[in-house]
C-alpha positions as CSV (number, residue, x, y, z in Angstrom):
1,X,0.0,0.1,0.1
2,X,1.2,3.4,-0.7
3,X,2.3,5.6,2.1
4,X,1.1,9.2,2.4
5,X,4.5,10.5,1.5
6,X,4.6,8.1,-1.5
7,X,1.7,9.9,-3.0
8,X,3.8,13.1,-3.2
9,X,7.1,11.7,-4.7
10,X,6.4,13.3,-8.2
11,X,5.3,16.6,-6.5
12,X,8.7,16.7,-4.7
13,X,10.3,16.0,-7.7
14,X,8.7,18.8,-9.6
15,X,9.3,21.1,-6.7
16,X,12.9,20.5,-6.9
17,X,13.0,21.1,-10.6
18,X,11.0,24.0,-10.2
19,X,12.9,25.8,-7.7
20,X,16.2,25.1,-9.7
21,X,14.6,26.8,-12.7
22,X,13.3,29.6,-10.8
23,X,17.0,30.2,-9.4
24,X,18.3,29.9,-12.7
25,X,15.6,32.2,-14.0
26,X,16.7,34.8,-11.4
27,X,20.3,34.3,-12.4
28,X,19.5,35.1,-16.0
29,X,17.7,38.1,-15.2
30,X,19.9,39.6,-12.6
31,X,23.2,38.3,-13.8
32,X,24.3,37.3,-10.2
33,X,23.9,34.5,-7.8
34,X,22.9,37.0,-4.9
35,X,20.1,38.4,-7.5
36,X,18.9,34.9,-8.0
37,X,17.8,34.4,-4.4
38,X,14.7,36.7,-4.5
39,X,13.3,34.7,-7.5
40,X,14.0,31.3,-5.4
41,X,12.1,32.9,-2.6
42,X,9.0,34.3,-4.6
43,X,8.8,31.0,-6.6
44,X,8.5,29.2,-3.0
45,X,5.9,31.6,-1.8
46,X,3.9,31.2,-4.9
47,X,3.8,27.5,-4.6
48,X,2.8,27.7,-1.0
49,X,-0.2,29.9,-1.6
50,X,-1.4,27.8,-4.6
51,X,-1.3,24.7,-2.3
52,X,-3.1,26.6,0.5
53,X,-5.6,28.1,-2.0
54,X,-6.3,24.4,-3.6
55,X,-7.2,22.2,-0.5
56,X,-10.8,22.6,-1.5
57,X,-10.1,21.9,-5.1
58,X,-8.4,18.7,-4.4
59,X,-11.4,17.5,-2.2
60,X,-13.9,18.4,-4.6
61,X,-11.9,16.7,-7.4
62,X,-11.5,13.6,-5.4
63,X,-15.3,13.7,-4.7
64,X,-15.9,13.5,-8.6
65,X,-13.0,11.2,-9.6
66,X,-14.4,8.8,-7.0
67,X,-17.6,8.3,-9.4
68,X,-15.5,8.3,-12.6
69,X,-14.5,5.2,-14.6
70,X,-10.9,4.4,-14.2
71,X,-9.9,5.2,-17.6
72,X,-11.4,8.8,-17.6
73,X,-9.9,8.9,-13.8
74,X,-6.3,8.3,-15.2
75,X,-6.9,10.6,-18.1
76,X,-8.0,13.5,-15.8
77,X,-4.8,12.8,-13.6
78,X,-2.5,12.9,-16.6
79,X,-4.0,15.2,-19.3
80,X,-5.9,17.3,-16.6
81,X,-2.6,18.3,-14.9
82,X,-1.0,19.2,-18.2
83,X,-4.0,21.5,-19.0
84,X,-3.9,22.8,-15.5
85,X,-0.1,23.8,-15.4
86,X,0.3,24.7,-19.1
87,X,-3.2,25.9,-20.0
88,X,-4.3,27.9,-16.8
89,X,-0.7,29.0,-15.6
90,X,0.8,30.0,-19.1
91,X,-1.6,30.0,-21.9
92,X,-4.5,31.7,-19.9
93,X,-2.4,34.8,-18.9
94,X,-1.1,35.1,-22.3
95,X,-4.6,34.6,-23.9
96,X,-5.8,37.5,-21.5
97,X,-3.1,39.9,-22.6
98,X,-3.8,38.8,-26.3
99,X,-7.4,39.9,-26.1
100,X,-7.0,43.0,-23.8
101,X,-4.1,44.5,-25.8
102,X,-5.4,43.3,-29.1
103,X,-1.9,41.8,-29.8
104,X,-0.5,38.5,-31.3
105,X,0.5,35.6,-28.9
106,X,4.1,36.1,-29.9
107,X,4.0,39.9,-28.9
108,X,2.2,38.9,-25.6
109,X,5.1,36.4,-25.0
110,X,7.8,39.0,-25.9
111,X,6.0,41.6,-23.5
112,X,6.1,39.1,-20.8
113,X,9.7,38.6,-21.2
114,X,10.9,42.3,-21.9
115,X,8.3,44.2,-20.2
116,X,6.8,42.4,-17.3
117,X,5.3,45.6,-15.6
118,X,3.5,46.4,-18.6
119,X,2.2,43.0,-18.9
120,X,1.1,42.8,-15.2
121,X,-0.8,45.9,-15.8
122,X,-2.7,44.4,-18.6
123,X,-3.4,41.3,-16.6
124,X,-4.7,43.6,-13.7
125,X,-7.0,45.4,-16.0
126,X,-8.7,42.1,-16.9
127,X,-9.3,41.2,-13.2
128,X,-12.9,42.6,-12.9
129,X,-14.5,40.4,-15.6
130,X,-12.3,37.3,-14.5
131,X,-13.4,37.6,-10.9
132,X,-17.2,38.0,-12.0
133,X,-17.1,34.8,-14.1
134,X,-14.9,32.8,-11.5
135,X,-17.1,34.1,-8.4
136,X,-20.4,33.2,-10.1
137,X,-19.2,29.7,-11.3
138,X,-17.8,29.0,-7.9
139,X,-20.7,30.0,-6.1
140,X,-23.1,28.0,-8.2
141,X,-20.7,24.8,-7.5
142,X,-21.0,25.3,-3.7
143,X,-24.8,26.1,-3.7
144,X,-25.6,23.1,-6.0
145,X,-23.9,21.0,-3.4
146,X,-25.9,22.4,-0.4
147,X,-29.3,22.7,-2.2
148,X,-29.5,19.1,-2.9
149,X,-32.5,17.0,-1.7
150,X,-30.3,13.9,-1.8
151,X,-27.7,15.2,0.6
152,X,-28.0,13.3,3.8
153,X,-25.2,14.6,6.2
154,X,-25.2,18.1,7.6
155,X,-22.2,19.9,9.1
156,X,-23.5,23.1,10.0
157,X,-26.8,21.8,11.0
158,X,-29.4,24.3,11.0
159,X,-28.1,26.3,8.0
160,X,-27.4,23.2,5.9
161,X,-30.9,21.7,6.6
162,X,-32.5,24.8,5.7
163,X,-30.5,25.0,2.3
164,X,-31.3,21.4,1.6
165,X,-35.1,22.2,2.1
166,X,-34.9,24.7,-0.4
167,X,-34.2,22.1,-3.2
168,X,-38.0,22.0,-3.6
169,X,-37.9,25.6,-4.9
170,X,-36.9,25.1,-8.5
171,X,-34.1,27.5,-9.7
172,X,-33.6,28.8,-6.0
173,X,-29.7,28.6,-6.7
174,X,-29.6,30.5,-9.7
175,X,-31.9,33.3,-8.1
176,X,-29.6,33.7,-5.0
177,X,-26.5,34.1,-7.2
178,X,-28.1,36.6,-9.3
179,X,-29.1,38.6,-6.3
180,X,-25.6,38.6,-5.0
181,X,-24.4,39.6,-8.4
182,X,-26.8,42.6,-8.6
183,X,-25.9,43.7,-5.1
184,X,-22.2,43.8,-6.2
185,X,-23.0,45.3,-9.5
186,X,-24.9,48.2,-8.1
187,X,-21.9,49.1,-5.7
188,X,-19.4,49.2,-8.7
189,X,-18.6,52.4,-10.5
190,X,-21.1,52.9,-13.4
191,X,-18.5,52.4,-16.1
192,X,-17.6,48.9,-14.6
193,X,-21.2,47.7,-14.1
194,X,-21.9,46.1,-17.5
195,X,-18.7,44.3,-17.8
196,X,-19.1,42.7,-14.3
197,X,-22.7,41.9,-15.0
198,X,-21.9,40.3,-18.5
199,X,-18.9,38.2,-17.0
200,X,-21.2,36.9,-14.2
201,X,-24.0,35.8,-16.6
202,X,-21.4,34.2,-18.5
203,X,-20.1,32.6,-15.7
204,X,-23.7,31.3,-14.7
205,X,-24.3,30.2,-18.4
206,X,-21.1,28.1,-18.5
207,X,-22.2,26.4,-15.2
208,X,-25.6,25.5,-16.6
209,X,-24.0,24.4,-19.8
210,X,-21.6,22.3,-18.2
211,X,-24.0,20.7,-15.9
212,X,-26.3,20.1,-18.7
213,X,-23.6,18.4,-20.9
214,X,-22.6,16.3,-18.0
215,X,-26.1,15.0,-17.6
216,X,-26.5,14.3,-21.4
217,X,-23.3,12.5,-21.4
218,X,-23.8,10.7,-18.3
219,X,-27.2,9.5,-19.2
220,X,-27.7,5.8,-18.1
221,X,-29.8,5.0,-21.3
222,X,-27.0,4.7,-23.7
223,X,-25.1,1.7,-22.8
224,X,-21.3,1.5,-22.9
225,X,-21.0,4.6,-25.1
226,X,-22.7,6.5,-22.4
227,X,-20.3,5.3,-19.6
228,X,-17.5,6.7,-21.9
229,X,-19.2,9.7,-22.3
230,X,-20.0,10.0,-18.5
231,X,-16.4,10.1,-17.9
232,X,-15.9,13.0,-20.5
233,X,-18.8,14.9,-18.8
234,X,-17.1,14.7,-15.5
235,X,-13.8,15.4,-17.0
236,X,-15.2,18.7,-18.7
237,X,-16.8,19.6,-15.3
238,X,-13.5,19.3,-13.5
239,X,-11.6,21.3,-16.0
240,X,-13.9,24.3,-15.9
241,X,-13.8,24.0,-12.1
242,X,-10.1,23.9,-12.0
243,X,-10.0,26.9,-14.2
244,X,-12.2,28.8,-12.0
245,X,-10.1,28.0,-8.9
246,X,-7.0,29.1,-11.0
247,X,-8.3,32.7,-11.8
248,X,-7.7,34.1,-8.5
249,X,-4.3,32.6,-8.0
250,X,-3.0,33.7,-11.4
251,X,-4.2,37.0,-11.1
252,X,-3.1,37.4,-7.4
253,X,0.4,36.1,-8.3
254,X,1.1,39.2,-10.2
255,X,1.1,41.1,-6.8
256,X,4.2,39.2,-5.8
257,X,6.0,39.2,-9.3
258,X,5.4,40.6,-12.9
259,X,7.4,37.6,-14.3
260,X,5.1,35.2,-16.1
261,X,7.7,32.6,-16.2
262,X,8.5,32.7,-12.5
263,X,4.5,32.7,-11.9
264,X,4.3,29.5,-14.0
265,X,7.1,27.8,-12.1
266,X,5.5,28.7,-8.7
267,X,1.8,27.9,-9.6
268,X,2.8,24.7,-11.5
269,X,4.7,23.4,-8.4
270,X,1.4,24.0,-6.3
271,X,-0.6,22.3,-9.1
272,X,1.4,18.9,-8.6
273,X,0.7,19.0,-5.0
274,X,-3.2,19.3,-5.8
275,X,-2.9,16.3,-8.0
276,X,-1.0,14.2,-5.4
277,X,-3.6,15.2,-2.7
278,X,-6.3,14.3,-5.1
279,X,-4.9,10.8,-5.8
280,X,-4.4,10.3,-2.0
281,X,-8.1,11.2,-1.1
282,X,-9.3,8.8,-3.8
283,X,-7.3,5.8,-3.1
284,X,-7.2,6.1,0.7
285,X,-10.9,6.9,0.9
286,X,-10.3,9.8,3.2
287,X,-13.8,11.5,2.4
288,X,-15.6,8.6,3.8
289,X,-13.3,8.4,6.7
290,X,-13.9,12.2,7.6
291,X,-17.5,12.8,7.1
292,X,-17.4,16.8,7.2
293,X,-14.3,17.3,5.1
294,X,-16.3,17.6,2.0
295,X,-18.7,20.1,3.7
296,X,-15.5,22.2,4.6
297,X,-14.3,22.4,1.2
298,X,-17.6,23.5,-0.3
299,X,-18.0,26.3,2.2
300,X,-14.5,27.2,1.4
301,X,-15.5,27.5,-2.2
302,X,-18.6,29.8,-1.3
303,X,-16.1,31.9,0.7
304,X,-13.9,32.1,-2.2
305,X,-16.6,33.0,-4.4
306,X,-17.6,36.0,-2.1
307,X,-14.1,37.1,-2.0
308,X,-13.6,37.1,-5.8
309,X,-16.8,39.4,-5.8
310,X,-15.3,41.6,-3.2
311,X,-12.1,42.0,-5.0
312,X,-13.9,43.9,-7.6
313,X,-14.5,46.6,-4.7
314,X,-11.5,46.3,-2.5
315,X,-8.2,44.4,-2.5
316,X,-8.3,41.1,-0.6
317,X,-4.7,39.7,0.2
318,X,-4.2,36.2,-1.3
319,X,-2.8,35.2,2.2
320,X,-6.2,36.0,3.7
321,X,-8.1,33.9,1.0
322,X,-5.9,30.9,1.7
323,X,-6.2,31.1,5.3
324,X,-10.1,31.3,5.2
325,X,-10.1,28.3,3.0
326,X,-7.6,26.3,4.8
327,X,-9.4,27.3,8.3
328,X,-12.7,26.1,7.1
329,X,-11.3,22.8,5.8
330,X,-9.5,22.4,9.1
331,X,-12.5,22.9,11.4
332,X,-14.3,20.4,9.3
333,X,-11.5,18.0,9.7
334,X,-11.6,18.4,13.5
335,X,-15.1,18.1,13.4
336,X,-15.1,14.7,11.6
337,X,-12.4,13.4,14.1
338,X,-14.6,14.3,16.9
339,X,-17.7,12.6,15.5
340,X,-15.5,9.4,14.8
341,X,-14.5,9.4,18.5
342,X,-18.0,9.8,19.7
343,X,-19.0,6.8,17.4
344,X,-16.2,4.8,18.7
345,X,-17.1,5.4,22.3
346,X,-20.8,4.9,21.7
Protein backbone atom coordinates (compact mmCIF):
# COMPACT_ATOMS: atom_id res chain seq x y z
CA UNK A 1 0.00 0.00 0.00
CA UNK A 2 1.28 3.44 -0.90
CA UNK A 3 2.24 5.56 2.09
CA UNK A 4 1.04 9.15 2.46
CA UNK A 5 4.49 10.46 1.53
CA UNK A 6 4.60 8.11 -1.45
CA UNK A 7 1.73 9.95 -3.11
CA UNK A 8 3.82 13.12 -3.19
CA UNK A 9 6.99 11.75 -4.76
CA UNK A 10 6.26 13.34 -8.14
CA UNK A 11 5.30 16.60 -6.45
CA UNK A 12 8.62 16.59 -4.57
CA UNK A 13 10.51 15.96 -7.82
CA UNK A 14 8.69 18.79 -9.60
CA UNK A 15 9.36 21.05 -6.60
CA UNK A 16 13.09 20.40 -6.81
CA UNK A 17 13.13 21.00 -10.57
CA UNK A 18 10.92 24.10 -10.27
CA UNK A 19 13.06 25.73 -7.59
CA UNK A 20 16.20 25.09 -9.66
CA UNK A 21 14.48 26.73 -12.65
CA UNK A 22 13.36 29.68 -10.48
CA UNK A 23 16.94 30.19 -9.28
CA UNK A 24 18.27 29.91 -12.84
CA UNK A 25 15.66 32.39 -14.07
CA UNK A 26 16.75 34.86 -11.40
CA UNK A 27 20.36 34.40 -12.41
CA UNK A 28 19.49 35.05 -16.07
CA UNK A 29 17.54 38.25 -15.28
CA UNK A 30 19.84 39.60 -12.55
CA UNK A 31 23.20 38.32 -13.70
CA UNK A 32 24.28 37.35 -10.18
CA UNK A 33 23.77 34.54 -7.70
CA UNK A 34 22.67 37.01 -5.03
CA UNK A 35 20.07 38.47 -7.40
CA UNK A 36 18.73 35.00 -8.06
CA UNK A 37 17.77 34.40 -4.41
CA UNK A 38 14.64 36.65 -4.50
CA UNK A 39 13.37 34.64 -7.49
CA UNK A 40 13.86 31.44 -5.52
CA UNK A 41 12.00 32.92 -2.55
CA UNK A 42 9.08 34.22 -4.62
CA UNK A 43 8.78 30.90 -6.45
CA UNK A 44 8.56 29.11 -3.09
CA UNK A 45 5.93 31.54 -1.76
CA UNK A 46 3.82 31.18 -4.91
CA UNK A 47 3.89 27.39 -4.58
CA UNK A 48 2.83 27.57 -0.91
CA UNK A 49 0.01 30.01 -1.69
CA UNK A 50 -1.25 27.81 -4.53
CA UNK A 51 -1.27 24.77 -2.25
CA UNK A 52 -3.11 26.64 0.52
CA UNK A 53 -5.69 27.94 -1.96
CA UNK A 54 -6.25 24.50 -3.48
CA UNK A 55 -7.17 22.21 -0.58
CA UNK A 56 -10.84 22.59 -1.45
CA UNK A 57 -10.09 22.01 -5.13
CA UNK A 58 -8.42 18.67 -4.32
CA UNK A 59 -11.35 17.55 -2.15
CA UNK A 60 -13.94 18.39 -4.81
CA UNK A 61 -11.80 16.69 -7.47
CA UNK A 62 -11.57 13.56 -5.33
CA UNK A 63 -15.33 13.52 -4.80
CA UNK A 64 -15.95 13.63 -8.56
CA UNK A 65 -13.12 11.26 -9.47
CA UNK A 66 -14.45 8.63 -7.08
CA UNK A 67 -17.49 8.28 -9.36
CA UNK A 68 -15.58 8.30 -12.66
CA UNK A 69 -14.53 5.27 -14.66
CA UNK A 70 -10.88 4.23 -14.11
CA UNK A 71 -9.99 5.19 -17.70
CA UNK A 72 -11.32 8.74 -17.42
CA UNK A 73 -9.94 9.09 -13.91
CA UNK A 74 -6.45 8.36 -15.23
CA UNK A 75 -6.98 10.71 -18.17
CA UNK A 76 -7.87 13.53 -15.81
CA UNK A 77 -4.83 12.85 -13.64
CA UNK A 78 -2.54 12.97 -16.71
CA UNK A 79 -4.11 15.25 -19.32
CA UNK A 80 -5.86 17.28 -16.66
CA UNK A 81 -2.65 18.21 -14.89
CA UNK A 82 -1.07 19.24 -18.19
CA UNK A 83 -4.04 21.49 -18.91
CA UNK A 84 -3.90 22.86 -15.35
CA UNK A 85 -0.17 23.65 -15.45
CA UNK A 86 0.34 24.74 -19.05
CA UNK A 87 -3.18 25.86 -19.90
CA UNK A 88 -4.20 27.88 -16.84
CA UNK A 89 -0.73 28.95 -15.65
CA UNK A 90 0.80 29.89 -19.02
CA UNK A 91 -1.73 29.96 -21.89
CA UNK A 92 -4.50 31.66 -19.89
CA UNK A 93 -2.42 34.71 -18.80
CA UNK A 94 -1.12 35.06 -22.36
CA UNK A 95 -4.65 34.81 -23.80
CA UNK A 96 -5.88 37.54 -21.44
CA UNK A 97 -3.18 39.93 -22.66
CA UNK A 98 -3.75 38.94 -26.30
CA UNK A 99 -7.44 39.86 -25.99
CA UNK A 100 -7.02 42.92 -23.76
CA UNK A 101 -4.16 44.49 -25.72
CA UNK A 102 -5.28 43.15 -29.12
CA UNK A 103 -1.82 41.77 -29.90
CA UNK A 104 -0.50 38.49 -31.25
CA UNK A 105 0.44 35.65 -28.87
CA UNK A 106 4.11 36.11 -29.81
CA UNK A 107 3.90 39.81 -28.97
CA UNK A 108 2.30 38.98 -25.63
CA UNK A 109 5.06 36.47 -24.87
CA UNK A 110 7.72 39.01 -25.82
CA UNK A 111 5.99 41.59 -23.62
CA UNK A 112 6.08 39.17 -20.70
CA UNK A 113 9.80 38.57 -21.22
CA UNK A 114 10.94 42.15 -21.86
CA UNK A 115 8.30 44.41 -20.21
CA UNK A 116 6.93 42.45 -17.24
CA UNK A 117 5.40 45.51 -15.54
CA UNK A 118 3.38 46.45 -18.64
CA UNK A 119 2.30 42.83 -18.94
CA UNK A 120 1.19 42.76 -15.30
CA UNK A 121 -0.79 45.99 -15.77
CA UNK A 122 -2.75 44.41 -18.63
CA UNK A 123 -3.50 41.37 -16.47
CA UNK A 124 -4.75 43.58 -13.65
CA UNK A 125 -7.05 45.44 -16.05
CA UNK A 126 -8.72 42.12 -16.89
CA UNK A 127 -9.26 41.24 -13.22
CA UNK A 128 -12.85 42.54 -12.99
CA UNK A 129 -14.50 40.23 -15.58
CA UNK A 130 -12.35 37.30 -14.45
CA UNK A 131 -13.46 37.77 -10.82
CA UNK A 132 -17.11 38.05 -11.88
CA UNK A 133 -16.97 34.91 -14.05
CA UNK A 134 -15.02 32.80 -11.56
CA UNK A 135 -17.01 33.98 -8.53
CA UNK A 136 -20.33 33.17 -10.19
CA UNK A 137 -19.22 29.72 -11.34
CA UNK A 138 -17.83 28.79 -7.93
CA UNK A 139 -20.89 30.09 -6.10
CA UNK A 140 -23.09 27.89 -8.26
CA UNK A 141 -20.80 24.92 -7.55
CA UNK A 142 -21.11 25.38 -3.79
CA UNK A 143 -24.86 26.07 -3.72
CA UNK A 144 -25.59 23.06 -5.95
CA UNK A 145 -23.93 20.93 -3.28
CA UNK A 146 -25.87 22.35 -0.33
CA UNK A 147 -29.22 22.76 -2.13
CA UNK A 148 -29.55 19.07 -2.89
CA UNK A 149 -32.51 16.91 -1.73
CA UNK A 150 -30.30 13.78 -1.77
CA UNK A 151 -27.75 15.26 0.62
CA UNK A 152 -28.00 13.29 3.87
CA UNK A 153 -25.18 14.55 6.12
CA UNK A 154 -25.14 18.10 7.53
CA UNK A 155 -22.16 19.75 9.21
CA UNK A 156 -23.49 23.20 10.12
CA UNK A 157 -26.83 21.64 10.99
CA UNK A 158 -29.44 24.39 11.03
CA UNK A 159 -28.09 26.29 8.04
CA UNK A 160 -27.41 23.26 5.86
CA UNK A 161 -30.81 21.73 6.62
CA UNK A 162 -32.55 24.94 5.54
CA UNK A 163 -30.53 25.07 2.33
CA UNK A 164 -31.37 21.42 1.62
CA UNK A 165 -35.07 22.11 2.08
CA UNK A 166 -34.81 24.87 -0.53
CA UNK A 167 -34.22 22.19 -3.16
CA UNK A 168 -38.00 21.99 -3.65
CA UNK A 169 -37.91 25.57 -4.97
CA UNK A 170 -36.81 25.14 -8.55
CA UNK A 171 -34.08 27.55 -9.64
CA UNK A 172 -33.48 28.91 -6.12
CA UNK A 173 -29.69 28.56 -6.49
CA UNK A 174 -29.69 30.63 -9.70
CA UNK A 175 -31.90 33.26 -8.07
CA UNK A 176 -29.63 33.55 -5.04
CA UNK A 177 -26.54 33.95 -7.20
CA UNK A 178 -28.20 36.60 -9.37
CA UNK A 179 -29.23 38.55 -6.26
CA UNK A 180 -25.60 38.56 -5.04
CA UNK A 181 -24.37 39.56 -8.50
CA UNK A 182 -26.84 42.46 -8.65
CA UNK A 183 -25.81 43.70 -5.18
CA UNK A 184 -22.15 43.84 -6.18
CA UNK A 185 -22.98 45.29 -9.60
CA UNK A 186 -24.90 48.20 -8.07
CA UNK A 187 -21.95 49.03 -5.81
CA UNK A 188 -19.47 49.24 -8.68
CA UNK A 189 -18.67 52.43 -10.61
CA UNK A 190 -21.11 52.91 -13.45
CA UNK A 191 -18.48 52.31 -16.14
CA UNK A 192 -17.68 48.86 -14.67
CA UNK A 193 -21.20 47.62 -14.07
CA UNK A 194 -21.93 46.23 -17.53
CA UNK A 195 -18.58 44.42 -17.74
CA UNK A 196 -19.07 42.79 -14.33
CA UNK A 197 -22.69 41.82 -15.02
CA UNK A 198 -21.93 40.37 -18.46
CA UNK A 199 -19.03 38.28 -17.14
CA UNK A 200 -21.12 37.03 -14.19
CA UNK A 201 -23.99 35.98 -16.46
CA UNK A 202 -21.49 34.26 -18.73
CA UNK A 203 -20.16 32.36 -15.70
CA UNK A 204 -23.72 31.30 -14.84
CA UNK A 205 -24.38 30.16 -18.40
CA UNK A 206 -21.10 28.22 -18.42
CA UNK A 207 -22.04 26.38 -15.23
CA UNK A 208 -25.49 25.49 -16.59
CA UNK A 209 -23.97 24.37 -19.90
CA UNK A 210 -21.41 22.13 -18.18
CA UNK A 211 -24.09 20.64 -15.91
CA UNK A 212 -26.38 20.01 -18.90
CA UNK A 213 -23.57 18.46 -20.90
CA UNK A 214 -22.66 16.23 -17.97
CA UNK A 215 -26.27 15.04 -17.59
CA UNK A 216 -26.56 14.29 -21.30
CA UNK A 217 -23.22 12.47 -21.46
CA UNK A 218 -23.77 10.65 -18.17
CA UNK A 219 -27.18 9.34 -19.21
CA UNK A 220 -27.73 5.76 -18.13
CA UNK A 221 -29.73 4.93 -21.23
CA UNK A 222 -26.92 4.83 -23.75
CA UNK A 223 -25.09 1.65 -22.89
CA UNK A 224 -21.31 1.43 -23.00
CA UNK A 225 -20.94 4.62 -25.03
CA UNK A 226 -22.77 6.52 -22.32
CA UNK A 227 -20.29 5.23 -19.72
CA UNK A 228 -17.41 6.56 -21.79
CA UNK A 229 -19.25 9.81 -22.39
CA UNK A 230 -20.02 10.06 -18.69
CA UNK A 231 -16.32 10.14 -18.03
CA UNK A 232 -15.99 12.92 -20.58
CA UNK A 233 -18.76 14.92 -18.91
CA UNK A 234 -17.09 14.68 -15.51
CA UNK A 235 -13.72 15.47 -17.10
CA UNK A 236 -15.06 18.69 -18.65
CA UNK A 237 -16.74 19.66 -15.37
CA UNK A 238 -13.49 19.26 -13.42
CA UNK A 239 -11.50 21.21 -16.01
CA UNK A 240 -13.84 24.20 -15.85
CA UNK A 241 -13.87 23.95 -12.06
CA UNK A 242 -10.07 23.92 -11.94
CA UNK A 243 -9.98 26.93 -14.23
CA UNK A 244 -12.31 28.84 -11.91
CA UNK A 245 -10.12 28.00 -8.92
CA UNK A 246 -7.05 29.12 -10.85
CA UNK A 247 -8.35 32.56 -11.86
CA UNK A 248 -7.79 34.13 -8.48
CA UNK A 249 -4.38 32.57 -7.95
CA UNK A 250 -3.05 33.57 -11.37
CA UNK A 251 -4.20 37.18 -11.05
CA UNK A 252 -3.08 37.42 -7.42
CA UNK A 253 0.38 36.09 -8.28
CA UNK A 254 1.13 39.33 -10.11
CA UNK A 255 1.03 41.09 -6.73
CA UNK A 256 4.23 39.19 -5.85
CA UNK A 257 6.01 39.25 -9.19
CA UNK A 258 5.42 40.46 -12.74
CA UNK A 259 7.46 37.65 -14.26
CA UNK A 260 5.12 35.28 -16.12
CA UNK A 261 7.68 32.48 -16.19
CA UNK A 262 8.29 32.64 -12.45
CA UNK A 263 4.51 32.61 -11.86
CA UNK A 264 4.17 29.53 -14.07
CA UNK A 265 6.93 27.76 -12.12
CA UNK A 266 5.50 28.59 -8.68
CA UNK A 267 1.87 27.82 -9.52
CA UNK A 268 2.89 24.72 -11.48
CA UNK A 269 4.60 23.32 -8.36
CA UNK A 270 1.40 23.97 -6.39
CA UNK A 271 -0.71 22.27 -9.07
CA UNK A 272 1.34 19.08 -8.71
CA UNK A 273 0.56 18.94 -4.99
CA UNK A 274 -3.15 19.34 -5.79
CA UNK A 275 -2.87 16.31 -8.09
CA UNK A 276 -1.06 14.31 -5.40
CA UNK A 277 -3.62 15.25 -2.74
CA UNK A 278 -6.44 14.29 -5.09
CA UNK A 279 -4.99 10.82 -5.77
CA UNK A 280 -4.41 10.21 -2.04
CA UNK A 281 -7.95 11.26 -1.14
CA UNK A 282 -9.43 8.92 -3.76
CA UNK A 283 -7.29 5.84 -3.09
CA UNK A 284 -7.31 6.09 0.70
CA UNK A 285 -11.04 6.89 0.88
CA UNK A 286 -10.33 9.91 3.06
CA UNK A 287 -13.65 11.56 2.27
CA UNK A 288 -15.55 8.59 3.69
CA UNK A 289 -13.35 8.46 6.79
CA UNK A 290 -13.91 12.15 7.59
CA UNK A 291 -17.61 12.84 7.01
CA UNK A 292 -17.48 16.66 7.25
CA UNK A 293 -14.33 17.25 5.18
CA UNK A 294 -16.29 17.65 1.96
CA UNK A 295 -18.63 20.14 3.65
CA UNK A 296 -15.66 22.25 4.69
CA UNK A 297 -14.40 22.26 1.10
CA UNK A 298 -17.71 23.52 -0.31
CA UNK A 299 -18.02 26.20 2.40
CA UNK A 300 -14.50 27.21 1.42
CA UNK A 301 -15.58 27.42 -2.22
CA UNK A 302 -18.51 29.63 -1.25
CA UNK A 303 -16.17 31.88 0.75
CA UNK A 304 -13.79 32.07 -2.24
CA UNK A 305 -16.70 33.06 -4.51
CA UNK A 306 -17.62 35.96 -2.21
CA UNK A 307 -13.97 37.00 -1.98
CA UNK A 308 -13.66 37.08 -5.77
CA UNK A 309 -16.75 39.30 -5.93
CA UNK A 310 -15.39 41.49 -3.12
CA UNK A 311 -12.13 41.96 -5.02
CA UNK A 312 -14.07 43.95 -7.59
CA UNK A 313 -14.45 46.60 -4.86
CA UNK A 314 -11.44 46.15 -2.55
CA UNK A 315 -8.15 44.28 -2.57
CA UNK A 316 -8.16 41.07 -0.56
CA UNK A 317 -4.65 39.65 0.03
CA UNK A 318 -4.17 36.11 -1.25
CA UNK A 319 -2.84 35.11 2.18
CA UNK A 320 -6.23 35.96 3.72
CA UNK A 321 -8.02 33.93 1.04
CA UNK A 322 -5.78 30.94 1.68
CA UNK A 323 -6.18 31.16 5.46
CA UNK A 324 -9.98 31.30 5.23
CA UNK A 325 -10.13 28.26 2.96
CA UNK A 326 -7.62 26.25 4.97
CA UNK A 327 -9.34 27.29 8.22
CA UNK A 328 -12.77 26.05 7.11
CA UNK A 329 -11.33 22.75 5.93
CA UNK A 330 -9.31 22.43 9.14
CA UNK A 331 -12.39 22.96 11.32
CA UNK A 332 -14.39 20.44 9.29
CA UNK A 333 -11.53 17.95 9.64
CA UNK A 334 -11.51 18.44 13.43
CA UNK A 335 -15.30 18.06 13.54
CA UNK A 336 -14.98 14.79 11.63
CA UNK A 337 -12.42 13.46 14.10
CA UNK A 338 -14.70 14.37 17.03
CA UNK A 339 -17.65 12.61 15.36
CA UNK A 340 -15.53 9.48 14.76
CA UNK A 341 -14.47 9.42 18.40
CA UNK A 342 -18.06 9.73 19.59
CA UNK A 343 -19.06 6.83 17.35
CA UNK A 344 -16.23 4.67 18.70
CA UNK A 345 -17.13 5.40 22.31
CA UNK A 346 -20.87 4.87 21.78
